[in-house]
MILO-609629 format. One record per residue (C-alpha): residue in one letter; z, y negated, x; chain; residue number from 1. Coordinates in steps of 0.25 Angstrom, whole numbers. Each point is the difference from the previous one (the first is absolute). Example, Ala and Ser with C-alpha at 12.3 -4.5 7.8 and 13.67 -1.06 7.14 Angstrom:
<sites>
<site residu="A" z="31" y="18" x="49" chaine="A" num="1"/>
<site residu="S" z="-2" y="-14" x="6" chaine="A" num="2"/>
</sites>
This chain:
<sites>
<site residu="X" z="-92" y="251" x="182" chaine="A" num="1"/>
<site residu="X" z="14" y="5" x="7" chaine="A" num="2"/>
<site residu="X" z="14" y="-7" x="-7" chaine="A" num="3"/>
<site residu="X" z="6" y="1" x="11" chaine="A" num="4"/>
<site residu="X" z="-7" y="-10" x="9" chaine="A" num="5"/>
<site residu="X" z="0" y="-11" x="-14" chaine="A" num="6"/>
<site residu="X" z="15" y="2" x="0" chaine="A" num="7"/>
<site residu="X" z="-1" y="-5" x="13" chaine="A" num="8"/>
<site residu="X" z="-4" y="-13" x="2" chaine="A" num="9"/>
<site residu="X" z="6" y="-2" x="-14" chaine="A" num="10"/>
<site residu="X" z="14" y="4" x="5" chaine="A" num="11"/>
<site residu="X" z="-2" y="-11" x="11" chaine="A" num="12"/>
<site residu="X" z="-4" y="-10" x="-11" chaine="A" num="13"/>
<site residu="X" z="12" y="0" x="-8" chaine="A" num="14"/>
<site residu="X" z="9" y="1" x="11" chaine="A" num="15"/>
<site residu="X" z="-9" y="-13" x="6" chaine="A" num="16"/>
<site residu="X" z="2" y="-8" x="-11" chaine="A" num="17"/>
<site residu="X" z="16" y="2" x="0" chaine="A" num="18"/>
<site residu="X" z="3" y="-2" x="11" chaine="A" num="19"/>
<site residu="X" z="-9" y="-13" x="-2" chaine="A" num="20"/>
<site residu="X" z="10" y="-3" x="-12" chaine="A" num="21"/>
<site residu="X" z="13" y="1" x="6" chaine="A" num="22"/>
<site residu="X" z="-3" y="-8" x="12" chaine="A" num="23"/>
<site residu="X" z="-4" y="-11" x="-10" chaine="A" num="24"/>
<site residu="X" z="12" y="3" x="-10" chaine="A" num="25"/>
<site residu="X" z="8" y="-3" x="16" chaine="A" num="26"/>
<site residu="X" z="-4" y="-11" x="2" chaine="A" num="27"/>
<site residu="X" z="8" y="-12" x="2" chaine="A" num="28"/>
<site residu="X" z="5" y="-8" x="-14" chaine="A" num="29"/>
<site residu="X" z="-8" y="14" x="-8" chaine="A" num="30"/>
<site residu="X" z="9" y="5" x="-10" chaine="A" num="31"/>
<site residu="X" z="6" y="13" x="4" chaine="A" num="32"/>
<site residu="X" z="1" y="-5" x="14" chaine="A" num="33"/>
<site residu="X" z="12" y="-5" x="7" chaine="A" num="34"/>
<site residu="X" z="-7" y="-13" x="-1" chaine="A" num="35"/>
<site residu="X" z="-3" y="-11" x="11" chaine="A" num="36"/>
<site residu="X" z="14" y="2" x="10" chaine="A" num="37"/>
<site residu="X" z="5" y="-12" x="3" chaine="A" num="38"/>
<site residu="X" z="12" y="-2" x="11" chaine="A" num="39"/>
<site residu="X" z="9" y="-12" x="-2" chaine="A" num="40"/>
<site residu="X" z="10" y="-7" x="11" chaine="A" num="41"/>
<site residu="X" z="11" y="-4" x="-9" chaine="A" num="42"/>
<site residu="X" z="2" y="-1" x="-15" chaine="A" num="43"/>
<site residu="X" z="-7" y="-13" x="-5" chaine="A" num="44"/>
<site residu="X" z="-12" y="3" x="9" chaine="A" num="45"/>
<site residu="X" z="3" y="16" x="-9" chaine="A" num="46"/>
<site residu="X" z="2" y="-11" x="-13" chaine="A" num="47"/>
<site residu="X" z="-13" y="-5" x="2" chaine="A" num="48"/>
<site residu="X" z="-11" y="14" x="4" chaine="A" num="49"/>
<site residu="X" z="6" y="4" x="-13" chaine="A" num="50"/>
<site residu="X" z="-1" y="-11" x="-9" chaine="A" num="51"/>
<site residu="X" z="-15" y="-2" x="6" chaine="A" num="52"/>
<site residu="X" z="-4" y="14" x="-1" chaine="A" num="53"/>
<site residu="X" z="7" y="8" x="-11" chaine="A" num="54"/>
<site residu="X" z="-2" y="12" x="-2" chaine="A" num="55"/>
<site residu="X" z="-12" y="3" x="8" chaine="A" num="56"/>
<site residu="X" z="8" y="-4" x="13" chaine="A" num="57"/>
<site residu="X" z="14" y="9" x="6" chaine="A" num="58"/>
<site residu="X" z="8" y="-10" x="6" chaine="A" num="59"/>
<site residu="X" z="13" y="4" x="11" chaine="A" num="60"/>
<site residu="X" z="7" y="-7" x="7" chaine="A" num="61"/>
<site residu="X" z="4" y="0" x="15" chaine="A" num="62"/>
<site residu="X" z="12" y="-8" x="-1" chaine="A" num="63"/>
<site residu="X" z="10" y="12" x="-9" chaine="A" num="64"/>
<site residu="X" z="10" y="-7" x="-10" chaine="A" num="65"/>
<site residu="X" z="14" y="-7" x="2" chaine="A" num="66"/>
<site residu="X" z="-8" y="-2" x="16" chaine="A" num="67"/>
<site residu="X" z="-1" y="-12" x="8" chaine="A" num="68"/>
<site residu="X" z="-15" y="-2" x="1" chaine="A" num="69"/>
<site residu="X" z="3" y="-8" x="14" chaine="A" num="70"/>
<site residu="X" z="7" y="12" x="6" chaine="A" num="71"/>
<site residu="X" z="-11" y="9" x="-3" chaine="A" num="72"/>
<site residu="X" z="-3" y="10" x="10" chaine="A" num="73"/>
<site residu="X" z="-11" y="12" x="-1" chaine="A" num="74"/>
<site residu="X" z="-1" y="14" x="1" chaine="A" num="75"/>
<site residu="X" z="-12" y="7" x="3" chaine="A" num="76"/>
<site residu="X" z="-3" y="5" x="-12" chaine="A" num="77"/>
<site residu="X" z="1" y="-12" x="-5" chaine="A" num="78"/>
<site residu="X" z="-8" y="-7" x="11" chaine="A" num="79"/>
<site residu="X" z="-12" y="10" x="-4" chaine="A" num="80"/>
<site residu="X" z="1" y="-4" x="-16" chaine="A" num="81"/>
<site residu="X" z="-4" y="-13" x="4" chaine="A" num="82"/>
<site residu="X" z="-14" y="6" x="6" chaine="A" num="83"/>
<site residu="X" z="-3" y="9" x="-12" chaine="A" num="84"/>
<site residu="X" z="3" y="-12" x="-11" chaine="A" num="85"/>
<site residu="X" z="-11" y="-3" x="-7" chaine="A" num="86"/>
<site residu="X" z="6" y="-15" x="1" chaine="A" num="87"/>
<site residu="X" z="10" y="-4" x="8" chaine="A" num="88"/>
<site residu="X" z="7" y="-13" x="-5" chaine="A" num="89"/>
<site residu="X" z="10" y="-6" x="9" chaine="A" num="90"/>
<site residu="X" z="6" y="-15" x="6" chaine="A" num="91"/>
<site residu="X" z="-3" y="-1" x="15" chaine="A" num="92"/>
<site residu="X" z="10" y="-8" x="8" chaine="A" num="93"/>
<site residu="X" z="12" y="6" x="-9" chaine="A" num="94"/>
<site residu="X" z="0" y="14" x="3" chaine="A" num="95"/>
<site residu="X" z="-2" y="2" x="14" chaine="A" num="96"/>
<site residu="X" z="-1" y="17" x="1" chaine="A" num="97"/>
<site residu="X" z="-12" y="-1" x="-14" chaine="A" num="98"/>
<site residu="X" z="-5" y="-10" x="8" chaine="A" num="99"/>
<site residu="X" z="-2" y="10" x="12" chaine="A" num="100"/>
<site residu="X" z="-5" y="11" x="-10" chaine="A" num="101"/>
<site residu="X" z="-10" y="-9" x="-6" chaine="A" num="102"/>
<site residu="X" z="-3" y="0" x="17" chaine="A" num="103"/>
<site residu="X" z="-3" y="12" x="4" chaine="A" num="104"/>
<site residu="X" z="-3" y="7" x="-14" chaine="A" num="105"/>
<site residu="X" z="-8" y="-9" x="-2" chaine="A" num="106"/>
<site residu="X" z="-2" y="2" x="-16" chaine="A" num="107"/>
<site residu="X" z="-17" y="-3" x="-6" chaine="A" num="108"/>
<site residu="X" z="6" y="-7" x="-9" chaine="A" num="109"/>
<site residu="X" z="10" y="-12" x="0" chaine="A" num="110"/>
<site residu="X" z="7" y="-10" x="-8" chaine="A" num="111"/>
<site residu="X" z="10" y="-11" x="11" chaine="A" num="112"/>
<site residu="X" z="9" y="-8" x="-12" chaine="A" num="113"/>
<site residu="X" z="0" y="-10" x="13" chaine="A" num="114"/>
<site residu="X" z="-16" y="-5" x="-2" chaine="A" num="115"/>
<site residu="X" z="4" y="-2" x="-15" chaine="A" num="116"/>
<site residu="X" z="14" y="-7" x="-1" chaine="A" num="117"/>
<site residu="X" z="-2" y="-11" x="8" chaine="A" num="118"/>
<site residu="X" z="11" y="-1" x="9" chaine="A" num="119"/>
<site residu="X" z="7" y="-10" x="7" chaine="A" num="120"/>
<site residu="X" z="12" y="-3" x="5" chaine="A" num="121"/>
<site residu="X" z="9" y="-6" x="-12" chaine="A" num="122"/>
<site residu="X" z="11" y="-10" x="1" chaine="A" num="123"/>
<site residu="X" z="11" y="9" x="2" chaine="A" num="124"/>
<site residu="X" z="-7" y="6" x="13" chaine="A" num="125"/>
<site residu="X" z="-2" y="-11" x="5" chaine="A" num="126"/>
<site residu="X" z="14" y="-2" x="2" chaine="A" num="127"/>
<site residu="X" z="5" y="15" x="1" chaine="A" num="128"/>
<site residu="X" z="-13" y="1" x="12" chaine="A" num="129"/>
<site residu="X" z="9" y="-13" x="7" chaine="A" num="130"/>
<site residu="X" z="14" y="8" x="-2" chaine="A" num="131"/>
<site residu="X" z="-5" y="11" x="6" chaine="A" num="132"/>
<site residu="X" z="-3" y="-8" x="14" chaine="A" num="133"/>
<site residu="X" z="14" y="-3" x="0" chaine="A" num="134"/>
<site residu="X" z="4" y="15" x="0" chaine="A" num="135"/>
<site residu="X" z="3" y="4" x="15" chaine="A" num="136"/>
<site residu="X" z="-13" y="8" x="7" chaine="A" num="137"/>
<site residu="X" z="8" y="14" x="-2" chaine="A" num="138"/>
<site residu="X" z="0" y="-2" x="-14" chaine="A" num="139"/>
<site residu="X" z="-15" y="-4" x="-1" chaine="A" num="140"/>
<site residu="X" z="-4" y="13" x="10" chaine="A" num="141"/>
<site residu="X" z="6" y="8" x="-9" chaine="A" num="142"/>
<site residu="X" z="-5" y="-5" x="-14" chaine="A" num="143"/>
<site residu="X" z="-13" y="-1" x="4" chaine="A" num="144"/>
<site residu="X" z="0" y="13" x="8" chaine="A" num="145"/>
<site residu="X" z="3" y="7" x="-16" chaine="A" num="146"/>
<site residu="X" z="-12" y="-4" x="-4" chaine="A" num="147"/>
<site residu="X" z="4" y="-10" x="-11" chaine="A" num="148"/>
<site residu="X" z="-4" y="-15" x="4" chaine="A" num="149"/>
<site residu="X" z="-9" y="-6" x="-9" chaine="A" num="150"/>
<site residu="X" z="1" y="-12" x="8" chaine="A" num="151"/>
<site residu="X" z="0" y="-12" x="-10" chaine="A" num="152"/>
<site residu="X" z="-10" y="8" x="-9" chaine="A" num="153"/>
<site residu="X" z="7" y="3" x="-12" chaine="A" num="154"/>
<site residu="X" z="-6" y="14" x="-7" chaine="A" num="155"/>
<site residu="X" z="5" y="-1" x="-13" chaine="A" num="156"/>
<site residu="X" z="-11" y="-5" x="-6" chaine="A" num="157"/>
<site residu="X" z="1" y="10" x="-13" chaine="A" num="158"/>
<site residu="X" z="12" y="-9" x="-6" chaine="A" num="159"/>
<site residu="X" z="-8" y="-12" x="-3" chaine="A" num="160"/>
<site residu="X" z="-9" y="8" x="-13" chaine="A" num="161"/>
<site residu="X" z="-13" y="-12" x="3" chaine="A" num="162"/>
<site residu="X" z="-1" y="8" x="14" chaine="A" num="163"/>
<site residu="X" z="-2" y="16" x="-6" chaine="A" num="164"/>
<site residu="X" z="-12" y="-2" x="-9" chaine="A" num="165"/>
<site residu="X" z="-8" y="-1" x="17" chaine="A" num="166"/>
<site residu="X" z="5" y="13" x="2" chaine="A" num="167"/>
<site residu="X" z="-4" y="5" x="-12" chaine="A" num="168"/>
<site residu="X" z="-15" y="-3" x="0" chaine="A" num="169"/>
<site residu="X" z="-1" y="3" x="14" chaine="A" num="170"/>
<site residu="X" z="6" y="14" x="-3" chaine="A" num="171"/>
<site residu="X" z="-10" y="3" x="-13" chaine="A" num="172"/>
<site residu="X" z="-13" y="-5" x="12" chaine="A" num="173"/>
<site residu="X" z="3" y="9" x="10" chaine="A" num="174"/>
<site residu="X" z="3" y="10" x="-12" chaine="A" num="175"/>
<site residu="X" z="-13" y="-3" x="-6" chaine="A" num="176"/>
<site residu="X" z="-3" y="4" x="15" chaine="A" num="177"/>
<site residu="X" z="6" y="14" x="0" chaine="A" num="178"/>
<site residu="X" z="-6" y="3" x="-15" chaine="A" num="179"/>
<site residu="X" z="-9" y="-8" x="-4" chaine="A" num="180"/>
<site residu="X" z="-2" y="7" x="-12" chaine="A" num="181"/>
<site residu="X" z="13" y="-4" x="-5" chaine="A" num="182"/>
<site residu="X" z="-2" y="-15" x="4" chaine="A" num="183"/>
<site residu="X" z="1" y="-8" x="-13" chaine="A" num="184"/>
<site residu="X" z="13" y="7" x="-3" chaine="A" num="185"/>
<site residu="X" z="4" y="-6" x="11" chaine="A" num="186"/>
<site residu="X" z="-3" y="-13" x="-1" chaine="A" num="187"/>
<site residu="X" z="6" y="3" x="-15" chaine="A" num="188"/>
<site residu="X" z="12" y="3" x="7" chaine="A" num="189"/>
<site residu="X" z="0" y="-12" x="11" chaine="A" num="190"/>
<site residu="X" z="-2" y="-9" x="-13" chaine="A" num="191"/>
<site residu="X" z="13" y="6" x="-7" chaine="A" num="192"/>
<site residu="X" z="8" y="-1" x="12" chaine="A" num="193"/>
<site residu="X" z="-4" y="-14" x="2" chaine="A" num="194"/>
<site residu="X" z="3" y="-4" x="-16" chaine="A" num="195"/>
<site residu="X" z="14" y="6" x="4" chaine="A" num="196"/>
<site residu="X" z="0" y="-8" x="11" chaine="A" num="197"/>
<site residu="X" z="0" y="-12" x="-6" chaine="A" num="198"/>
<site residu="X" z="7" y="2" x="-14" chaine="A" num="199"/>
<site residu="X" z="12" y="4" x="11" chaine="A" num="200"/>
<site residu="X" z="-3" y="-15" x="8" chaine="A" num="201"/>
<site residu="X" z="1" y="-8" x="-14" chaine="A" num="202"/>
<site residu="X" z="16" y="7" x="-3" chaine="A" num="203"/>
<site residu="X" z="3" y="-3" x="15" chaine="A" num="204"/>
<site residu="X" z="-7" y="-16" x="-1" chaine="A" num="205"/>
<site residu="X" z="8" y="0" x="-16" chaine="A" num="206"/>
<site residu="X" z="12" y="6" x="3" chaine="A" num="207"/>
<site residu="X" z="2" y="-7" x="14" chaine="A" num="208"/>
<site residu="X" z="-5" y="-13" x="-4" chaine="A" num="209"/>
<site residu="X" z="14" y="-12" x="-3" chaine="A" num="210"/>
<site residu="X" z="2" y="8" x="15" chaine="A" num="211"/>
<site residu="X" z="-8" y="-6" x="12" chaine="A" num="212"/>
<site residu="X" z="6" y="-3" x="11" chaine="A" num="213"/>
<site residu="X" z="11" y="11" x="1" chaine="A" num="214"/>
<site residu="X" z="4" y="5" x="11" chaine="A" num="215"/>
<site residu="X" z="4" y="14" x="-2" chaine="A" num="216"/>
<site residu="X" z="6" y="10" x="10" chaine="A" num="217"/>
<site residu="X" z="-3" y="13" x="2" chaine="A" num="218"/>
<site residu="X" z="3" y="11" x="10" chaine="A" num="219"/>
<site residu="X" z="-14" y="-1" x="9" chaine="A" num="220"/>
<site residu="X" z="-12" y="-10" x="-2" chaine="A" num="221"/>
<site residu="X" z="-7" y="9" x="-10" chaine="A" num="222"/>
<site residu="X" z="-6" y="-7" x="-10" chaine="A" num="223"/>
<site residu="X" z="-5" y="-12" x="8" chaine="A" num="224"/>
<site residu="X" z="-13" y="2" x="-8" chaine="A" num="225"/>
<site residu="X" z="8" y="-1" x="-15" chaine="A" num="226"/>
<site residu="X" z="7" y="-12" x="5" chaine="A" num="227"/>
<site residu="X" z="-13" y="-7" x="4" chaine="A" num="228"/>
<site residu="X" z="-6" y="2" x="-15" chaine="A" num="229"/>
<site residu="X" z="12" y="-3" x="-9" chaine="A" num="230"/>
<site residu="X" z="5" y="-13" x="8" chaine="A" num="231"/>
<site residu="X" z="13" y="6" x="6" chaine="A" num="232"/>
<site residu="X" z="7" y="-1" x="14" chaine="A" num="233"/>
<site residu="X" z="1" y="15" x="7" chaine="A" num="234"/>
<site residu="X" z="13" y="3" x="10" chaine="A" num="235"/>
<site residu="X" z="-1" y="13" x="7" chaine="A" num="236"/>
<site residu="X" z="14" y="4" x="6" chaine="A" num="237"/>
<site residu="X" z="-10" y="9" x="7" chaine="A" num="238"/>
<site residu="X" z="-14" y="-1" x="5" chaine="A" num="239"/>
<site residu="X" z="-12" y="7" x="-7" chaine="A" num="240"/>
<site residu="X" z="7" y="13" x="5" chaine="A" num="241"/>
<site residu="X" z="11" y="5" x="-9" chaine="A" num="242"/>
<site residu="X" z="6" y="7" x="13" chaine="A" num="243"/>
<site residu="X" z="3" y="-13" x="8" chaine="A" num="244"/>
<site residu="X" z="14" y="-5" x="0" chaine="A" num="245"/>
<site residu="X" z="0" y="-14" x="-1" chaine="A" num="246"/>
<site residu="X" z="8" y="-7" x="12" chaine="A" num="247"/>
<site residu="X" z="15" y="-4" x="-5" chaine="A" num="248"/>
<site residu="X" z="-8" y="-17" x="3" chaine="A" num="249"/>
<site residu="X" z="-9" y="7" x="-9" chaine="A" num="250"/>
<site residu="X" z="10" y="3" x="-12" chaine="A" num="251"/>
<site residu="X" z="7" y="-15" x="2" chaine="A" num="252"/>
<site residu="X" z="-15" y="-5" x="1" chaine="A" num="253"/>
<site residu="X" z="-2" y="4" x="-13" chaine="A" num="254"/>
<site residu="X" z="15" y="-2" x="-5" chaine="A" num="255"/>
<site residu="X" z="-2" y="-15" x="1" chaine="A" num="256"/>
<site residu="X" z="-14" y="0" x="-6" chaine="A" num="257"/>
<site residu="X" z="7" y="10" x="-11" chaine="A" num="258"/>
<site residu="X" z="11" y="-12" x="-3" chaine="A" num="259"/>
<site residu="X" z="-10" y="-11" x="2" chaine="A" num="260"/>
<site residu="X" z="-10" y="5" x="-11" chaine="A" num="261"/>
<site residu="X" z="11" y="5" x="-10" chaine="A" num="262"/>
<site residu="X" z="-3" y="15" x="-2" chaine="A" num="263"/>
<site residu="X" z="7" y="6" x="-9" chaine="A" num="264"/>
<site residu="X" z="-6" y="14" x="6" chaine="A" num="265"/>
<site residu="X" z="-4" y="11" x="12" chaine="A" num="266"/>
<site residu="X" z="-7" y="8" x="-1" chaine="A" num="267"/>
<site residu="X" z="-1" y="13" x="5" chaine="A" num="268"/>
<site residu="X" z="-11" y="10" x="-1" chaine="A" num="269"/>
<site residu="X" z="-4" y="16" x="-2" chaine="A" num="270"/>
<site residu="X" z="-4" y="12" x="10" chaine="A" num="271"/>
<site residu="X" z="10" y="-9" x="10" chaine="A" num="272"/>
<site residu="X" z="16" y="-3" x="3" chaine="A" num="273"/>
<site residu="X" z="4" y="-13" x="-10" chaine="A" num="274"/>
<site residu="X" z="12" y="1" x="11" chaine="A" num="275"/>
<site residu="X" z="-5" y="-12" x="7" chaine="A" num="276"/>
<site residu="X" z="-4" y="-10" x="-13" chaine="A" num="277"/>
<site residu="X" z="15" y="5" x="-8" chaine="A" num="278"/>
<site residu="X" z="9" y="-3" x="11" chaine="A" num="279"/>
<site residu="X" z="-8" y="-13" x="-1" chaine="A" num="280"/>
<site residu="X" z="0" y="-3" x="-13" chaine="A" num="281"/>
<site residu="X" z="17" y="5" x="2" chaine="A" num="282"/>
<site residu="X" z="1" y="-10" x="14" chaine="A" num="283"/>
<site residu="X" z="-6" y="-13" x="-13" chaine="A" num="284"/>
<site residu="X" z="6" y="6" x="-13" chaine="A" num="285"/>
<site residu="X" z="-15" y="3" x="-6" chaine="A" num="286"/>
<site residu="X" z="-4" y="8" x="-7" chaine="A" num="287"/>
<site residu="X" z="-9" y="13" x="3" chaine="A" num="288"/>
<site residu="X" z="-12" y="4" x="-9" chaine="A" num="289"/>
<site residu="X" z="-13" y="9" x="5" chaine="A" num="290"/>
<site residu="X" z="-15" y="-1" x="4" chaine="A" num="291"/>
<site residu="X" z="-10" y="9" x="4" chaine="A" num="292"/>
<site residu="X" z="-9" y="-2" x="10" chaine="A" num="293"/>
<site residu="X" z="-8" y="11" x="-7" chaine="A" num="294"/>
<site residu="X" z="-5" y="9" x="15" chaine="A" num="295"/>
<site residu="X" z="4" y="10" x="-8" chaine="A" num="296"/>
<site residu="X" z="7" y="7" x="-13" chaine="A" num="297"/>
<site residu="X" z="14" y="6" x="1" chaine="A" num="298"/>
<site residu="X" z="3" y="13" x="-5" chaine="A" num="299"/>
<site residu="X" z="8" y="-5" x="-10" chaine="A" num="300"/>
<site residu="X" z="-14" y="-8" x="-3" chaine="A" num="301"/>
<site residu="X" z="-9" y="9" x="-1" chaine="A" num="302"/>
<site residu="X" z="9" y="7" x="-9" chaine="A" num="303"/>
<site residu="X" z="-1" y="-10" x="-10" chaine="A" num="304"/>
<site residu="X" z="-14" y="-2" x="1" chaine="A" num="305"/>
<site residu="X" z="0" y="-13" x="6" chaine="A" num="306"/>
<site residu="X" z="-15" y="-7" x="5" chaine="A" num="307"/>
<site residu="X" z="-2" y="-10" x="6" chaine="A" num="308"/>
<site residu="X" z="0" y="-9" x="-13" chaine="A" num="309"/>
<site residu="X" z="14" y="5" x="-4" chaine="A" num="310"/>
<site residu="X" z="8" y="-1" x="14" chaine="A" num="311"/>
<site residu="X" z="-9" y="-15" x="0" chaine="A" num="312"/>
<site residu="X" z="6" y="-4" x="-12" chaine="A" num="313"/>
<site residu="X" z="12" y="3" x="3" chaine="A" num="314"/>
<site residu="X" z="-1" y="-10" x="11" chaine="A" num="315"/>
<site residu="X" z="-3" y="-9" x="-7" chaine="A" num="316"/>
<site residu="X" z="11" y="1" x="-11" chaine="A" num="317"/>
<site residu="X" z="8" y="-1" x="14" chaine="A" num="318"/>
<site residu="X" z="-4" y="-14" x="3" chaine="A" num="319"/>
<site residu="X" z="1" y="-4" x="-12" chaine="A" num="320"/>
<site residu="X" z="16" y="5" x="-1" chaine="A" num="321"/>
<site residu="X" z="2" y="-6" x="15" chaine="A" num="322"/>
<site residu="X" z="-7" y="-14" x="3" chaine="A" num="323"/>
<site residu="X" z="5" y="-11" x="-4" chaine="A" num="324"/>
<site residu="X" z="-10" y="-8" x="-7" chaine="A" num="325"/>
<site residu="X" z="-2" y="-12" x="-10" chaine="A" num="326"/>
</sites>
């Protein structure tokens, strides 16, 4: 028998095994591959995906560090990434450019946090909607054209730790569809995240236990869910969009509220200018401090290794220091 003829099928068989092995090693979540690719639209969603997926996922964030997520515009290459990712995690209504990208690119696997976060109108949100109605028509049209008008729906659910666990479970469930071989690991990641959020929630409840009904003034109304969770009263200088400038009438109104409530501290925030908050505090003779709405991490925070948990604990310390409690 011709040995050269025997060598051909043997070589083909070896090649087939090699191709099959490479294909198996390159599947979602397999060691040696890039794992499942997850694209989050801004930082808190990135944090959830990282905690749930662990080393099995590669998570990228569409919003760069120190950038304001409301203002995000997508380059064509970024829009293409929405269609290429194994899973996209976003919050509809928060970033119009991302909403458009999801609609246009139609990724196969998507988690919309708005479905799981129980979004609604917070107390201060209802007030801000009334305040916006007093603006002239030109201001309203400009605000809407900028794509930042959330209406009366507060998107900042992640500032209430108790709302994060439901999103974690939703991400785990969808990752299990993308990568069923590692479904148990994703479920375990969601459980770990849930325990972390329970512990953080308890820290806030304990730390603010004597502050029930206390008023705090912030640059914009990002902390409504946190206020509701821990029985506080938030007063925002601006509405849900941090770039909206408060009117002189609104500043006078907030000044009256601060005096009546005995407020001692005006809170500015990261990622946007503190000028308005600092000016109001100076006019009223009050202190200033910082609360982080965690819409994104600053470059300094990223360099220092900060994450959702550490920043939230800094927020708790700032509230404990600046609120007037019993």
